[in-house]
N, C-alpha and C positions, 0 to 999 in steps of 0.2 A: 365521510368515514371511510378509511382504507382498510379492507380486509387483510388479515395476515393468514397465509396459507401454510399448512404443514402436511406433507405427504407421508404416509406410513405404509410401507409394503406389507402385504398380508400373504405370506406363505408362497412366494413365487421365486422361480429361478431367474436371476438377473439376465443371464445370457439368452435363454430361450423364450422367456416371457410366459412360461407355463410352470405350474406347480409340480411337485413330485408325483402327484396322483394323476397327472395328465390334464388336469383342468387349467384353464387360463388363470394366470396370476391376478390377484385383486389388489387394489390400493384404496386406502381410506384417506380422504382429505378433510382436515378440520379447519374451520375459519374462525377468526376472532376479530371483531371490529376494533379498529384503533382510531381514536379521534385525531384530527389534524393538530399538529403541534407547531408552534412558531419556530422559525429557523433560528438556531443559536447564533449569537453575536460572537465574532472572533475575540479571543482572549488578548487584550492589549499587551500583556506581559510577553506573549509569544513574539509579537512584532518588535518588541524592544530587546529581548534577551535571546530568543531562540531556545533550542533544547539541546541536550547532550545525547550522544549515541556512542556505542562501542561496536567494534567489529568482533564477530565470533564465527567459528567454523560452523558451516551448515551441516548439521548432523541428521537432517531429515531424510525421508525416503526419496526415491527417484521420480515420483510423480506428484510434485508439489503443485501442479496445475489443476489437480482434481480437488474440488472443495468437499471435504469429508468431515466427519466428526472426530477423526483421528488427528488431533492437533497437539498431541502431547509434546512433540519436539518444539513446536512454536512456543508453547506455554513455558517450557523449561528454559528456552533461549531468552525469552523476554524477561523471565524472572531473574536470570543471570545478569541481564543488563541492569535491571532495577537494583539488584544487590550491589552493583558497581556504581550506583548513583546516576545512571543514565535512564532516559525515557524509552529507548528502543535499542534493539540489537540489529546491526546491519550484517547480513550473513554472507559468508564467502565460501565458495566451493571450487577447488582446483585453481585457486588464485584469482577467480573472477567473482565479482559481486553478483548476487542473485536477487535478493529483496530484503525487506525488514522482516522481523518475526511476526509483525502484524501490520505491515505496510509495504508499499512499493517505494523504490529508491530512484531519485533523479540526482544528477550532478550537473553543474555548470563547469565545463572543462576549461583548460587554460586558454583556449581560443574563444571562449564566451558562448559555446554551443551547449544547448540543453541535451543531455543524454539520459537514457533509461535502458536497462537491459531488455532485449526483445522477448516476446512471448515464447514460451516453450515449457518443457516438463519441469524446469527448475524453479518456476515461480507461478504464483496465482495472480493473474492480472486483475486489477481492481477497476471499478467504475471511475473513481477519481483519477487514477492513472490515465485512463483512456480520454477522459475529459480534458485533462491538462494538455495532452498531445493535440486534441482538437482545437483547444483555445490557442495553443502555440502556433498551429497552422493558420488559424483565422487571423492572427495578429502578426504574422510574418516574423515570428521568433525562430531563429535557427535551431532545429531540433533533429534528433536521430534516435532511432531504436537500434542500439548495437551494444555488444558486450563491452564492458570495461573492467579493468583489473583493480585489485585492492590498492596497488600503487597509484593508479589514476584517481581513486577515491581520496587518497591521502594528499594529492596535489590539487584537488578540485578547488575552484574559487568559491563554489557554493554547493551545499548538499541539502536536498529536500526529501521529506517523507510524505507520502500521500495515502489517504484512506478515507472512507466515507465519514468516519467519526473524527479523524484528525484533520481532515481537509488537506492543507498544504503546510507542513511544518518545516521551518528552516532549522537545520542542524548547525549550530555555531561552535560546538565542541565535539571532537571525535577522539576517543581514547585519551581524554584529558588534555588534548591540544586544541588551540583555536582553529576554526575553519575560516580561511581568509583573514579578515581583520577581527574575527570573533563576534561579529554582529550580523544580523540578517542582511543578505546582499541585495543589490539593486534589482537584479532580475527576479528574485523572489518577490520583492515589493511590487514590481510591475505585474507579475503573474497573479499575486494575491489580490491586487486591485481588480484585475480582469475577472478572476474567479468570483470574488464577492459581488461584482456587478452582475455577472451571469446568474448567480444564485438569487440576488434581489429581484431580478427580472422574472423569476419563476414564482415568486411569492404572490399569493392571492391578494 
C-alpha cells in the first residue's frame, strides 16, 4: 500500500516560515492509502497511428518550472487543442518550443538526434522526460538538451510527447500535416521498447 501525501500550510508566511503573529508556521499532512495497481498496457492504436498535435502560442506566466495549482493557462491551451481535433498543444514562445500543455516535447531532428528543450523557467520538467534522457544515454542514442525553434519542429523526422500518464506518445500529425511519413518513427519504436522493458522490470 502506497500512502498519498498532501501538505496544507496553516497560517504561515512562505518567505520567513513564521506566522503573522510571530509564531512558527504549521503544516498539516494528510495520508491516504492507495492499493498497488497493475501497470497499464500500451494502447496498440498509438503504436499504429500515433496522435495529433497543434502548435499554440505559450500564453502562460514566466515561471512554468514551478508546479502550482495555477494551471489555468495549461487547461485552456489543451482545450484549444482538443477543440481543433488534436490530443495535445505544443507551446511556442518567442519562436522556440517550450513544452506541451500537459507534457514535455522531444523531436528527432534531421540528423537523427533526439532533442528536448533544456530545463529552465519556461517548462516543467517531468519524470518521464528525465527517464527518456537516462535511457537514451544508457543505450547510446544521440541526444541533447537544447532549444529548438518552431521551424525545427516542423522539419522534425519524429515528434514525441512524454508524461507519467502518456508515457511516450508519437505525434504523427502536426497542425493537420503528417510528421515524417505520418506513422510512428523507428527511433520512437526503439525507445518505446526500451521504456516498456524498463517498466516491466520494475513490476513486482
